[in-house]
Residue, then its C-alpha position, 0 to 999 in steps of 0.5 A: x260941182x264936178x270939174x276936171x283940172x290938169x294937176x298943174x292948176x291944182x298942185x295942192x292935190x299932188x300929195x294925195x294923188x301920189x299917195x293914192x298912186x303908191x297905194x294902188x300900184x306901188x310895192x308895199x313896204x313896212x318902212x314909213x321912210x321908204x314909203x315917204x321917199x316913194x311918195x316924194x319921188x312920185x310928186x317930183x316925177x309929176x312936177x318934172x313932166x309938167x311940160x312934157x307933151x306926152x304927159x298929162x295928169x287930170x284930176x276930177x274934183x267935186x268942189x275941193x274933194x278929189x274924186x279921181x285922176x287919170x293920166x297920159x304917159x310917154x311909156x308904161x312898163x317894160x313891154x312895148x316901149x315902141x308904142x306911145x303915148x299911153x292911157x294910164x292910172x285911171x283911179x276913182x276913190x273907193x267911196x265914189x265908185x259905181x257912180x259914172x266918174x270913170x266915164x267922166x275921167x275917160x272922156x276927159x283924157x280922150x279929149x285931152x289926147x285929141x287936143x294934143x293931136x294924138x291919133x291913138x292912146x295905148x293901154x295895158x290892163x289886167x281888167x277883163x271887159x272893162x275898158x271896152x265900154x269906153x271904146x278900147x280895142x284889143x290889140x294883143x296879150x302881153x307876157x305879164x298876163x296883161x292885155x294891150x288895147x288902144x283907143x282911136x282918137 
């Protein structure tokens, strides 16, 4: 059965989420020790932000199998630090892609943003014509070949 959880409620998935985050967006390393440090740092960062009103990490489970996750961050990257909060880290495991799970995650994070009283969520991405289908509105090009969008909540 599919269900969305705040990762605070399902901390047994912290390590898997941190590993997938590192694999997808982190810098590669040949050192197992450095990789382990990076994963542990990501776990600590998630835990340390549990009570931050500008932070949230939702996970999508099918029974006890992690399908994917999505986040709200206070900031995302070096550009446009004047904007907050950010829609971030939408991830669906490869074996579950193409089945509509990203829409479930998108809808859940927008609902979470609405419940927190946010009026906008910002998003930066290098994907072309992807987030528009979820309602993202183009704002500007960023210097790092990414585009900046926002969602009206």
